[in-house]
KESE-518803 format. One record per atom (N, C-alpha, C, O): atom name; x, y, z; residue number from 1. Coordinates in Angstrom, 2 decimals. Example, Ala and Ser with C-alpha at 12.3 -4.5 7.8 and 13.67 -1.06 7.14 Angstrom:
<node site="N" X="13.19" Y="-5.69" Z="7.80" pos="1"/>
<node site="CA" X="12.30" Y="-4.50" Z="7.80" pos="1"/>
<node site="C" X="13.20" Y="-3.30" Z="7.80" pos="1"/>
<node site="O" X="14.24" Y="-3.32" Z="8.46" pos="1"/>
<node site="N" X="12.85" Y="-2.25" Z="7.08" pos="2"/>
<node site="CA" X="13.67" Y="-1.06" Z="7.14" pos="2"/>
<node site="C" X="12.90" Y="0.03" Z="7.87" pos="2"/>
<node site="O" X="13.41" Y="1.14" Z="8.04" pos="2"/>
This chain:
<node site="N" X="12.61" Y="-13.49" Z="-1.83" pos="1"/>
<node site="CA" X="11.42" Y="-13.21" Z="-0.74" pos="1"/>
<node site="C" X="11.32" Y="-11.87" Z="-0.08" pos="1"/>
<node site="O" X="12.33" Y="-11.21" Z="0.19" pos="1"/>
<node site="N" X="10.14" Y="-11.50" Z="0.16" pos="2"/>
<node site="CA" X="9.90" Y="-9.94" Z="0.82" pos="2"/>
<node site="C" X="9.37" Y="-10.72" Z="2.07" pos="2"/>
<node site="O" X="8.58" Y="-11.63" Z="2.35" pos="2"/>
<node site="N" X="10.48" Y="-9.65" Z="2.83" pos="3"/>
<node site="CA" X="9.68" Y="-9.68" Z="4.37" pos="3"/>
<node site="C" X="9.04" Y="-8.47" Z="4.81" pos="3"/>
<node site="O" X="9.61" Y="-7.40" Z="4.62" pos="3"/>
<node site="N" X="7.68" Y="-8.53" Z="5.51" pos="4"/>
<node site="CA" X="7.11" Y="-7.40" Z="5.62" pos="4"/>
<node site="C" X="6.81" Y="-7.53" Z="7.13" pos="4"/>
<node site="O" X="6.27" Y="-8.57" Z="7.52" pos="4"/>
<node site="N" X="7.08" Y="-6.68" Z="7.90" pos="5"/>
<node site="CA" X="6.98" Y="-6.64" Z="9.32" pos="5"/>
<node site="C" X="5.42" Y="-5.89" Z="9.61" pos="5"/>
<node site="O" X="5.11" Y="-4.77" Z="9.21" pos="5"/>
<node site="N" X="4.43" Y="-6.97" Z="10.52" pos="6"/>
<node site="CA" X="3.07" Y="-6.49" Z="10.45" pos="6"/>
<node site="C" X="3.30" Y="-6.03" Z="11.82" pos="6"/>
<node site="O" X="3.99" Y="-6.68" Z="12.60" pos="6"/>
<node site="N" X="2.60" Y="-4.68" Z="12.21" pos="7"/>
<node site="CA" X="2.74" Y="-4.08" Z="13.32" pos="7"/>
<node site="C" X="2.09" Y="-4.99" Z="14.44" pos="7"/>
<node site="O" X="2.35" Y="-4.91" Z="15.65" pos="7"/>
<node site="N" X="1.17" Y="-5.91" Z="13.80" pos="8"/>
<node site="CA" X="0.62" Y="-6.91" Z="15.14" pos="8"/>
<node site="C" X="1.56" Y="-7.90" Z="15.08" pos="8"/>
<node site="O" X="2.32" Y="-8.02" Z="16.05" pos="8"/>
<node site="N" X="1.65" Y="-8.57" Z="14.22" pos="9"/>
<node site="CA" X="2.64" Y="-9.81" Z="14.03" pos="9"/>
<node site="C" X="3.80" Y="-9.82" Z="14.39" pos="9"/>
<node site="O" X="4.06" Y="-10.44" Z="15.42" pos="9"/>
<node site="N" X="4.89" Y="-9.11" Z="13.64" pos="10"/>
<node site="CA" X="5.78" Y="-8.94" Z="13.41" pos="10"/>
<node site="C" X="6.47" Y="-9.52" Z="12.07" pos="10"/>
<node site="O" X="5.82" Y="-9.64" Z="11.03" pos="10"/>
<node site="N" X="7.78" Y="-9.86" Z="12.18" pos="11"/>
<node site="CA" X="8.06" Y="-9.85" Z="10.61" pos="11"/>
<node site="C" X="7.58" Y="-11.17" Z="10.05" pos="11"/>
<node site="O" X="7.54" Y="-12.17" Z="10.77" pos="11"/>
<node site="N" X="7.24" Y="-11.20" Z="8.87" pos="12"/>
<node site="CA" X="6.50" Y="-12.15" Z="8.26" pos="12"/>
<node site="C" X="6.80" Y="-12.40" Z="6.63" pos="12"/>
<node site="O" X="6.80" Y="-11.35" Z="5.99" pos="12"/>
<node site="N" X="7.00" Y="-13.33" Z="6.03" pos="13"/>
<node site="CA" X="7.15" Y="-13.98" Z="4.77" pos="13"/>
<node site="C" X="5.80" Y="-12.99" Z="3.74" pos="13"/>
<node site="O" X="4.64" Y="-12.70" Z="4.05" pos="13"/>
<node site="N" X="6.45" Y="-12.76" Z="2.72" pos="14"/>
<node site="CA" X="5.64" Y="-11.87" Z="1.79" pos="14"/>
<node site="C" X="4.30" Y="-12.70" Z="1.23" pos="14"/>
<node site="O" X="3.32" Y="-12.12" Z="0.75" pos="14"/>
<node site="N" X="4.43" Y="-14.54" Z="1.39" pos="15"/>
<node site="CA" X="3.46" Y="-15.73" Z="1.37" pos="15"/>
<node site="C" X="2.19" Y="-15.18" Z="2.30" pos="15"/>
<node site="O" X="1.14" Y="-15.38" Z="1.70" pos="15"/>
<node site="N" X="2.02" Y="-14.67" Z="3.35" pos="16"/>
<node site="CA" X="1.62" Y="-14.72" Z="4.05" pos="16"/>
<node site="C" X="0.37" Y="-13.14" Z="4.05" pos="16"/>
<node site="O" X="-0.61" Y="-12.79" Z="4.71" pos="16"/>
<node site="N" X="1.08" Y="-12.65" Z="3.03" pos="17"/>
<node site="CA" X="0.27" Y="-11.53" Z="2.94" pos="17"/>
<node site="C" X="-0.62" Y="-11.23" Z="1.28" pos="17"/>
<node site="O" X="-0.27" Y="-12.14" Z="0.54" pos="17"/>
<node site="N" X="-1.28" Y="-10.60" Z="0.78" pos="18"/>
<node site="CA" X="-1.90" Y="-10.53" Z="-0.49" pos="18"/>
<node site="C" X="-1.94" Y="-8.86" Z="-0.86" pos="18"/>
<node site="O" X="-2.66" Y="-8.05" Z="-0.27" pos="18"/>
<node site="N" X="-1.05" Y="-8.55" Z="-1.92" pos="19"/>
<node site="CA" X="-1.39" Y="-6.99" Z="-2.36" pos="19"/>
<node site="C" X="-2.31" Y="-6.45" Z="-2.52" pos="19"/>
<node site="O" X="-3.02" Y="-6.80" Z="-3.46" pos="19"/>
<node site="N" X="-2.82" Y="-5.08" Z="-1.44" pos="20"/>
<node site="CA" X="-4.28" Y="-4.57" Z="-1.70" pos="20"/>
<node site="C" X="-3.98" Y="-3.15" Z="-2.21" pos="20"/>
<node site="O" X="-4.77" Y="-2.26" Z="-1.88" pos="20"/>
<node site="N" X="-2.80" Y="-2.80" Z="-3.06" pos="21"/>
<node site="CA" X="-3.12" Y="-1.74" Z="-3.84" pos="21"/>
<node site="C" X="-2.18" Y="-0.69" Z="-3.53" pos="21"/>
<node site="O" X="-1.27" Y="-0.73" Z="-2.70" pos="21"/>
<node site="N" X="-2.51" Y="0.23" Z="-4.29" pos="22"/>
<node site="CA" X="-1.55" Y="1.83" Z="-4.14" pos="22"/>
<node site="C" X="-1.95" Y="2.51" Z="-3.04" pos="22"/>
<node site="O" X="-2.96" Y="3.19" Z="-3.17" pos="22"/>
<node site="N" X="-1.36" Y="2.50" Z="-1.90" pos="23"/>
<node site="CA" X="-1.67" Y="3.47" Z="-0.91" pos="23"/>
<node site="C" X="-1.46" Y="5.15" Z="-1.23" pos="23"/>
<node site="O" X="-1.31" Y="6.01" Z="-0.37" pos="23"/>
<node site="N" X="-1.48" Y="5.31" Z="-2.27" pos="24"/>
<node site="CA" X="-1.10" Y="6.88" Z="-2.66" pos="24"/>
<node site="C" X="-1.95" Y="7.76" Z="-3.31" pos="24"/>
<node site="O" X="-1.91" Y="8.98" Z="-3.48" pos="24"/>
<node site="N" X="-3.19" Y="6.37" Z="-3.80" pos="25"/>
<node site="CA" X="-4.44" Y="6.90" Z="-4.49" pos="25"/>
<node site="C" X="-5.58" Y="7.01" Z="-3.74" pos="25"/>
<node site="O" X="-5.93" Y="6.04" Z="-3.07" pos="25"/>
<node site="N" X="-6.49" Y="8.48" Z="-3.71" pos="26"/>
<node site="CA" X="-7.42" Y="8.85" Z="-2.78" pos="26"/>
<node site="C" X="-8.70" Y="8.84" Z="-3.50" pos="26"/>
<node site="O" X="-8.69" Y="9.33" Z="-4.63" pos="26"/>
<node site="N" X="-9.66" Y="8.42" Z="-3.10" pos="27"/>
<node site="CA" X="-11.12" Y="8.44" Z="-3.49" pos="27"/>
<node site="C" X="-11.23" Y="9.93" Z="-3.91" pos="27"/>
<node site="O" X="-10.35" Y="10.72" Z="-3.57" pos="27"/>
<node site="N" X="-12.38" Y="10.35" Z="-4.70" pos="28"/>
<node site="CA" X="-12.99" Y="11.46" Z="-5.05" pos="28"/>
<node site="C" X="-13.81" Y="11.72" Z="-3.66" pos="28"/>
<node site="O" X="-14.60" Y="11.02" Z="-3.02" pos="28"/>
<node site="N" X="-13.23" Y="13.16" Z="-3.47" pos="29"/>
<node site="CA" X="-13.60" Y="13.54" Z="-2.07" pos="29"/>
<node site="C" X="-15.38" Y="13.43" Z="-1.57" pos="29"/>
<node site="O" X="-15.85" Y="13.14" Z="-0.47" pos="29"/>
<node site="N" X="-16.27" Y="13.89" Z="-3.30" pos="30"/>
<node site="CA" X="-17.80" Y="13.43" Z="-2.74" pos="30"/>
<node site="C" X="-18.32" Y="12.78" Z="-3.86" pos="30"/>
<node site="O" X="-18.70" Y="13.33" Z="-4.89" pos="30"/>
<node site="N" X="-18.34" Y="11.84" Z="-3.67" pos="31"/>
<node site="CA" X="-18.28" Y="10.53" Z="-4.75" pos="31"/>
<node site="C" X="-19.97" Y="10.53" Z="-5.28" pos="31"/>
<node site="O" X="-20.38" Y="9.72" Z="-6.12" pos="31"/>
<node site="N" X="-21.11" Y="11.89" Z="-4.43" pos="32"/>
<node site="CA" X="-22.15" Y="12.03" Z="-5.46" pos="32"/>
<node site="C" X="-21.79" Y="13.01" Z="-6.33" pos="32"/>
<node site="O" X="-22.62" Y="13.08" Z="-7.24" pos="32"/>
<node site="N" X="-20.76" Y="13.93" Z="-6.48" pos="33"/>
<node site="CA" X="-20.96" Y="15.25" Z="-7.03" pos="33"/>
<node site="C" X="-19.54" Y="14.95" Z="-8.30" pos="33"/>
<node site="O" X="-19.30" Y="15.82" Z="-9.14" pos="33"/>
<node site="N" X="-18.65" Y="13.51" Z="-8.26" pos="34"/>
<node site="CA" X="-17.38" Y="13.48" Z="-8.62" pos="34"/>
<node site="C" X="-17.82" Y="13.06" Z="-10.19" pos="34"/>
<node site="O" X="-18.47" Y="12.04" Z="-10.42" pos="34"/>
<node site="N" X="-17.48" Y="13.76" Z="-10.99" pos="35"/>
<node site="CA" X="-17.78" Y="13.35" Z="-12.54" pos="35"/>
<node site="C" X="-16.98" Y="12.39" Z="-12.79" pos="35"/>
<node site="O" X="-15.93" Y="12.22" Z="-12.17" pos="35"/>
<node site="N" X="-17.51" Y="11.43" Z="-13.98" pos="36"/>
<node site="CA" X="-16.98" Y="10.47" Z="-14.78" pos="36"/>
<node site="C" X="-15.70" Y="10.16" Z="-14.84" pos="36"/>
<node site="O" X="-15.17" Y="9.11" Z="-14.46" pos="36"/>
<node site="N" X="-14.97" Y="11.51" Z="-15.55" pos="37"/>
<node site="CA" X="-13.85" Y="11.52" Z="-15.43" pos="37"/>
<node site="C" X="-12.73" Y="11.64" Z="-14.15" pos="37"/>
<node site="O" X="-11.50" Y="11.51" Z="-14.19" pos="37"/>
<node site="N" X="-13.57" Y="11.90" Z="-13.06" pos="38"/>
<node site="CA" X="-12.57" Y="11.59" Z="-11.70" pos="38"/>
<node site="C" X="-12.58" Y="10.14" Z="-11.89" pos="38"/>
<node site="O" X="-11.58" Y="9.53" Z="-12.29" pos="38"/>
<node site="N" X="-13.80" Y="9.52" Z="-11.57" pos="39"/>
<node site="CA" X="-13.81" Y="8.48" Z="-11.10" pos="39"/>
<node site="C" X="-13.32" Y="7.64" Z="-12.13" pos="39"/>
<node site="O" X="-13.23" Y="6.45" Z="-11.83" pos="39"/>
<node site="N" X="-12.85" Y="8.11" Z="-13.71" pos="40"/>
<node site="CA" X="-12.19" Y="7.09" Z="-14.62" pos="40"/>
<node site="C" X="-10.72" Y="7.50" Z="-14.16" pos="40"/>
<node site="O" X="-9.97" Y="6.53" Z="-14.23" pos="40"/>
<node site="N" X="-10.14" Y="8.57" Z="-13.74" pos="41"/>
<node site="CA" X="-8.56" Y="8.56" Z="-13.06" pos="41"/>
<node site="C" X="-8.49" Y="7.55" Z="-11.94" pos="41"/>
<node site="O" X="-7.51" Y="6.84" Z="-11.73" pos="41"/>
<node site="N" X="-9.48" Y="7.55" Z="-11.32" pos="42"/>
<node site="CA" X="-9.26" Y="6.94" Z="-10.08" pos="42"/>
<node site="C" X="-8.98" Y="5.23" Z="-9.90" pos="42"/>
<node site="O" X="-8.29" Y="4.59" Z="-9.11" pos="42"/>
<node site="N" X="-9.68" Y="4.91" Z="-10.78" pos="43"/>
<node site="CA" X="-10.20" Y="3.82" Z="-11.04" pos="43"/>
<node site="C" X="-9.06" Y="2.65" Z="-11.97" pos="43"/>
<node site="O" X="-8.73" Y="1.49" Z="-11.75" pos="43"/>
<node site="N" X="-8.65" Y="3.77" Z="-13.20" pos="44"/>
<node site="CA" X="-8.17" Y="3.12" Z="-14.22" pos="44"/>
<node site="C" X="-6.70" Y="3.44" Z="-14.25" pos="44"/>
<node site="O" X="-5.84" Y="2.57" Z="-14.38" pos="44"/>
<node site="N" X="-6.45" Y="4.78" Z="-14.12" pos="45"/>
<node site="CA" X="-4.93" Y="5.51" Z="-14.45" pos="45"/>
<node site="C" X="-3.78" Y="5.40" Z="-13.28" pos="45"/>
<node site="O" X="-3.74" Y="6.18" Z="-12.33" pos="45"/>
<node site="N" X="-2.92" Y="4.40" Z="-13.46" pos="46"/>
<node site="CA" X="-1.91" Y="4.56" Z="-12.78" pos="46"/>
<node site="C" X="-0.61" Y="4.95" Z="-13.37" pos="46"/>
<node site="O" X="-0.32" Y="5.03" Z="-14.56" pos="46"/>
<node site="N" X="0.18" Y="5.21" Z="-12.23" pos="47"/>
<node site="CA" X="1.80" Y="5.86" Z="-12.39" pos="47"/>
<node site="C" X="2.60" Y="4.47" Z="-12.20" pos="47"/>
<node site="O" X="2.31" Y="3.61" Z="-11.36" pos="47"/>
<node site="N" X="3.33" Y="4.42" Z="-12.83" pos="48"/>
<node site="CA" X="4.39" Y="3.24" Z="-12.96" pos="48"/>
<node site="C" X="5.68" Y="3.76" Z="-12.19" pos="48"/>
<node site="O" X="6.71" Y="3.89" Z="-12.85" pos="48"/>
<node site="N" X="5.71" Y="4.02" Z="-11.11" pos="49"/>
<node site="CA" X="6.60" Y="4.48" Z="-9.92" pos="49"/>
<node site="C" X="8.25" Y="3.66" Z="-10.02" pos="49"/>
<node site="O" X="8.14" Y="2.44" Z="-10.18" pos="49"/>
<node site="N" X="9.15" Y="3.97" Z="-9.98" pos="50"/>
<node site="CA" X="10.44" Y="3.47" Z="-10.13" pos="50"/>
<node site="C" X="11.03" Y="4.23" Z="-8.79" pos="50"/>
<node site="O" X="11.19" Y="5.45" Z="-8.76" pos="50"/>
<node site="N" X="11.32" Y="3.42" Z="-7.75" pos="51"/>
<node site="CA" X="11.96" Y="3.67" Z="-6.44" pos="51"/>
<node site="C" X="10.94" Y="3.23" Z="-5.12" pos="51"/>
<node site="O" X="10.29" Y="2.20" Z="-4.95" pos="51"/>
<node site="N" X="11.07" Y="4.17" Z="-4.48" pos="52"/>
<node site="CA" X="10.30" Y="3.67" Z="-2.77" pos="52"/>
<node site="C" X="9.03" Y="4.23" Z="-3.39" pos="52"/>
<node site="O" X="9.07" Y="5.25" Z="-4.09" pos="52"/>
<node site="N" X="7.55" Y="3.38" Z="-3.08" pos="53"/>
<node site="CA" X="6.15" Y="3.27" Z="-3.28" pos="53"/>
<node site="C" X="5.34" Y="2.80" Z="-1.93" pos="53"/>
<node site="O" X="5.70" Y="1.81" Z="-1.29" pos="53"/>
<node site="N" X="4.48" Y="3.44" Z="-1.63" pos="54"/>
<node site="CA" X="3.54" Y="3.29" Z="-0.75" pos="54"/>
<node site="C" X="2.47" Y="2.21" Z="-1.22" pos="54"/>
<node site="O" X="1.70" Y="2.33" Z="-2.18" pos="54"/>
<node site="N" X="2.56" Y="1.22" Z="-0.45" pos="55"/>
<node site="CA" X="1.26" Y="-0.13" Z="-0.83" pos="55"/>
<node site="C" X="0.83" Y="-0.44" Z="-0.18" pos="55"/>
<node site="O" X="1.50" Y="-0.57" Z="0.84" pos="55"/>
<node site="N" X="-0.79" Y="-0.88" Z="-0.10" pos="56"/>
<node site="CA" X="-1.08" Y="-1.99" Z="1.16" pos="56"/>
<node site="C" X="-0.87" Y="-3.24" Z="0.91" pos="56"/>
<node site="O" X="-0.52" Y="-3.65" Z="-0.20" pos="56"/>
<node site="N" X="-1.08" Y="-4.05" Z="2.05" pos="57"/>
<node site="CA" X="-0.93" Y="-5.19" Z="1.74" pos="57"/>
<node site="C" X="-2.04" Y="-6.19" Z="2.95" pos="57"/>
<node site="O" X="-1.81" Y="-5.77" Z="4.08" pos="57"/>
<node site="N" X="-2.64" Y="-6.82" Z="2.97" pos="58"/>
<node site="CA" X="-3.56" Y="-7.54" Z="3.66" pos="58"/>
<node site="C" X="-2.81" Y="-8.91" Z="3.98" pos="58"/>
<node site="O" X="-2.38" Y="-9.81" Z="3.27" pos="58"/>
<node site="N" X="-2.82" Y="-8.65" Z="5.54" pos="59"/>
<node site="CA" X="-2.43" Y="-9.93" Z="6.22" pos="59"/>
<node site="C" X="-3.37" Y="-11.10" Z="6.09" pos="59"/>
<node site="O" X="-4.10" Y="-11.45" Z="7.01" pos="59"/>
<node site="N" X="-3.34" Y="-11.65" Z="4.99" pos="60"/>
<node site="CA" X="-4.10" Y="-12.86" Z="5.11" pos="60"/>
<node site="C" X="-4.51" Y="-13.91" Z="5.91" pos="60"/>
<node site="O" X="-5.64" Y="-14.28" Z="6.24" pos="60"/>
<node site="N" X="-3.41" Y="-14.32" Z="6.16" pos="61"/>
<node site="CA" X="-2.69" Y="-15.47" Z="6.78" pos="61"/>
<node site="C" X="-2.33" Y="-14.84" Z="8.23" pos="61"/>
<node site="O" X="-1.46" Y="-15.53" Z="8.76" pos="61"/>
<node site="N" X="-2.59" Y="-14.15" Z="8.74" pos="62"/>
<node site="CA" X="-2.24" Y="-13.84" Z="10.18" pos="62"/>
<node site="C" X="-3.30" Y="-12.80" Z="10.90" pos="62"/>
<node site="O" X="-4.38" Y="-13.18" Z="11.36" pos="62"/>
<node site="N" X="-2.97" Y="-11.82" Z="10.91" pos="63"/>
<node site="CA" X="-4.16" Y="-11.22" Z="11.78" pos="63"/>
<node site="C" X="-5.28" Y="-10.73" Z="11.01" pos="63"/>
<node site="O" X="-6.35" Y="-10.41" Z="11.51" pos="63"/>
<node site="N" X="-4.99" Y="-10.67" Z="9.65" pos="64"/>
<node site="CA" X="-6.04" Y="-10.05" Z="8.67" pos="64"/>
<node site="C" X="-6.23" Y="-8.46" Z="8.76" pos="64"/>
<node site="O" X="-7.32" Y="-7.92" Z="8.56" pos="64"/>
<node site="N" X="-4.97" Y="-7.72" Z="9.12" pos="65"/>
<node site="CA" X="-5.71" Y="-6.60" Z="9.14" pos="65"/>
<node site="C" X="-4.63" Y="-6.30" Z="7.71" pos="65"/>
<node site="O" X="-4.00" Y="-7.18" Z="7.12" pos="65"/>
<node site="N" X="-4.63" Y="-4.67" Z="7.36" pos="66"/>
<node site="CA" X="-4.19" Y="-4.05" Z="6.41" pos="66"/>
<node site="C" X="-2.92" Y="-3.48" Z="7.05" pos="66"/>
<node site="O" X="-2.95" Y="-3.02" Z="8.19" pos="66"/>
<node site="N" X="-1.63" Y="-3.52" Z="6.19" pos="67"/>
<node site="CA" X="-0.66" Y="-2.96" Z="6.63" pos="67"/>
<node site="C" X="-0.29" Y="-1.74" Z="5.43" pos="67"/>
<node site="O" X="-0.56" Y="-1.81" Z="4.23" pos="67"/>
<node site="N" X="0.24" Y="-0.86" Z="5.98" pos="68"/>
<node site="CA" X="1.06" Y="0.01" Z="4.77" pos="68"/>
<node site="C" X="2.43" Y="-0.44" Z="4.95" pos="68"/>
<node site="O" X="3.02" Y="-0.80" Z="5.97" pos="68"/>
<node site="N" X="2.92" Y="-0.33" Z="3.34" pos="69"/>
<node site="CA" X="4.46" Y="-0.60" Z="3.05" pos="69"/>
<node site="C" X="5.07" Y="0.38" Z="2.17" pos="69"/>
<node site="O" X="4.48" Y="0.87" Z="1.20" pos="69"/>
<node site="N" X="6.11" Y="0.63" Z="2.46" pos="70"/>
<node site="CA" X="6.94" Y="1.51" Z="1.77" pos="70"/>
<node site="C" X="8.04" Y="0.70" Z="1.29" pos="70"/>
<node site="O" X="8.98" Y="0.53" Z="2.07" pos="70"/>
<node site="N" X="8.07" Y="0.17" Z="0.14" pos="71"/>
<node site="CA" X="8.92" Y="-0.63" Z="-0.52" pos="71"/>
<node site="C" X="9.40" Y="-0.23" Z="-1.54" pos="71"/>
<node site="O" X="8.61" Y="0.45" Z="-2.18" pos="71"/>
<node site="N" X="10.44" Y="-0.37" Z="-2.02" pos="72"/>
<node site="CA" X="11.40" Y="0.03" Z="-3.16" pos="72"/>
<node site="C" X="11.02" Y="-0.80" Z="-4.65" pos="72"/>
<node site="O" X="11.92" Y="-1.58" Z="-4.97" pos="72"/>
<node site="N" X="10.18" Y="-0.77" Z="-5.33" pos="73"/>
<node site="CA" X="9.88" Y="-1.34" Z="-6.56" pos="73"/>
<node site="C" X="10.94" Y="-1.84" Z="-7.25" pos="73"/>
<node site="O" X="11.04" Y="-3.05" Z="-7.46" pos="73"/>
<node site="N" X="11.93" Y="-0.85" Z="-7.72" pos="74"/>
<node site="CA" X="13.19" Y="-1.73" Z="-8.10" pos="74"/>
<node site="C" X="13.94" Y="-2.99" Z="-7.63" pos="74"/>
<node site="O" X="14.36" Y="-3.92" Z="-8.32" pos="74"/>
<node site="N" X="14.02" Y="-2.80" Z="-6.17" pos="75"/>
<node site="CA" X="14.95" Y="-3.78" Z="-5.76" pos="75"/>
<node site="C" X="14.00" Y="-4.61" Z="-4.76" pos="75"/>
<node site="O" X="14.64" Y="-5.43" Z="-4.11" pos="75"/>
<node site="N" X="12.83" Y="-4.58" Z="-4.54" pos="76"/>
<node site="CA" X="12.10" Y="-5.00" Z="-3.77" pos="76"/>
<node site="C" X="12.20" Y="-5.08" Z="-2.36" pos="76"/>
<node site="O" X="11.40" Y="-5.57" Z="-1.56" pos="76"/>
<node site="N" X="13.14" Y="-4.60" Z="-2.17" pos="77"/>
<node site="CA" X="13.34" Y="-3.75" Z="-0.58" pos="77"/>
<node site="C" X="12.46" Y="-3.42" Z="0.34" pos="77"/>
<node site="O" X="11.60" Y="-2.76" Z="-0.22" pos="77"/>
<node site="N" X="12.16" Y="-3.56" Z="1.73" pos="78"/>
<node site="CA" X="10.98" Y="-2.77" Z="2.50" pos="78"/>
<node site="C" X="11.61" Y="-1.81" Z="3.12" pos="78"/>
<node site="O" X="12.34" Y="-2.20" Z="4.03" pos="78"/>
<node site="N" X="11.56" Y="-0.58" Z="2.90" pos="79"/>
<node site="CA" X="12.07" Y="0.45" Z="3.76" pos="79"/>
<node site="C" X="11.32" Y="0.56" Z="4.97" pos="79"/>
<node site="O" X="12.05" Y="0.49" Z="5.95" pos="79"/>
<node site="N" X="10.37" Y="0.67" Z="5.18" pos="80"/>
<node site="CA" X="9.39" Y="0.80" Z="6.33" pos="80"/>
<node site="C" X="7.69" Y="-0.19" Z="6.46" pos="80"/>
<node site="O" X="7.14" Y="-0.84" Z="5.58" pos="80"/>
<node site="N" X="7.38" Y="-0.02" Z="7.45" pos="81"/>
<node site="CA" X="5.92" Y="-0.61" Z="7.73" pos="81"/>
<node site="C" X="5.05" Y="-0.12" Z="8.63" pos="81"/>
<node site="O" X="5.61" Y="0.49" Z="9.54" pos="81"/>
<node site="N" X="3.57" Y="-0.18" Z="8.70" pos="82"/>
<node site="CA" X="3.23" Y="0.47" Z="9.63" pos="82"/>
<node site="C" X="1.71" Y="0.24" Z="9.60" pos="82"/>
<node site="O" X="1.34" Y="-0.66" Z="8.85" pos="82"/>
<node site="N" X="0.87" Y="0.85" Z="10.22" pos="83"/>
<node site="CA" X="-0.71" Y="0.74" Z="9.83" pos="83"/>
<node site="C" X="-1.06" Y="1.87" Z="8.87" pos="83"/>
<node site="O" X="-0.47" Y="2.87" Z="8.48" pos="83"/>
<node site="N" X="-2.38" Y="1.24" Z="8.62" pos="84"/>
<node site="CA" X="-2.71" Y="2.39" Z="6.94" pos="84"/>
<node site="C" X="-2.81" Y="3.83" Z="7.77" pos="84"/>
<node site="O" X="-2.31" Y="4.62" Z="6.96" pos="84"/>
<node site="N" X="-2.98" Y="4.19" Z="8.32" pos="85"/>
<node site="CA" X="-2.92" Y="5.82" Z="8.79" pos="85"/>
<node site="C" X="-1.58" Y="6.19" Z="9.37" pos="85"/>
<node site="O" X="-1.48" Y="7.21" Z="10.04" pos="85"/>
<node site="N" X="-0.60" Y="5.44" Z="9.14" pos="86"/>
<node site="CA" X="0.97" Y="6.04" Z="9.13" pos="86"/>
<node site="C" X="1.75" Y="6.41" Z="8.19" pos="86"/>
<node site="O" X="1.74" Y="5.91" Z="7.07" pos="86"/>
<node site="N" X="2.69" Y="7.59" Z="8.65" pos="87"/>
<node site="CA" X="2.79" Y="8.66" Z="7.73" pos="87"/>
<node site="C" X="4.35" Y="7.76" Z="7.42" pos="87"/>
<node site="O" X="5.28" Y="7.93" Z="8.21" pos="87"/>
<node site="N" X="4.46" Y="7.13" Z="6.59" pos="88"/>
<node site="CA" X="5.88" Y="6.13" Z="5.94" pos="88"/>
<node site="C" X="6.14" Y="7.18" Z="5.54" pos="88"/>
<node site="O" X="6.71" Y="7.63" Z="6.54" pos="88"/>
<node site="N" X="6.18" Y="8.25" Z="4.55" pos="89"/>
<node site="CA" X="7.04" Y="8.74" Z="4.22" pos="89"/>
<node site="C" X="8.13" Y="9.58" Z="4.76" pos="89"/>
<node site="O" X="9.14" Y="9.96" Z="4.17" pos="89"/>
<node site="N" X="7.78" Y="9.80" Z="5.90" pos="90"/>
<node site="CA" X="8.75" Y="10.26" Z="7.04" pos="90"/>
<node site="C" X="10.07" Y="9.50" Z="6.67" pos="90"/>
<node site="O" X="11.17" Y="10.02" Z="6.46" pos="90"/>
<node site="N" X="9.76" Y="8.26" Z="6.64" pos="91"/>
<node site="CA" X="10.59" Y="7.18" Z="6.76" pos="91"/>
<node site="C" X="12.01" Y="7.04" Z="5.80" pos="91"/>
<node site="O" X="13.13" Y="6.61" Z="6.06" pos="91"/>
<node site="N" X="11.47" Y="7.55" Z="4.72" pos="92"/>
<node site="CA" X="12.55" Y="7.48" Z="3.37" pos="92"/>
<node site="C" X="14.01" Y="7.90" Z="3.92" pos="92"/>
<node site="O" X="14.97" Y="7.93" Z="3.15" pos="92"/>
């Protein structure tokens, strides 16, 4: 079981959260001028990282806020948690 520390609610089980995606992805800067290739890369192409990785989780059975989590995807150990704008890479 993964324990995620919500900055608002405190430590909670993974069951209270829903995975909300890769926190390292950025949308094209100007959607109106982005090419089809830019959108294809953003929507479909994903890395398969091993080790620490930034993720968004939605606290659906709690405060309903989004949380950024730095998690080791090979061991499922949560290394750091914070608000979506937090710089968790410094926690490594």
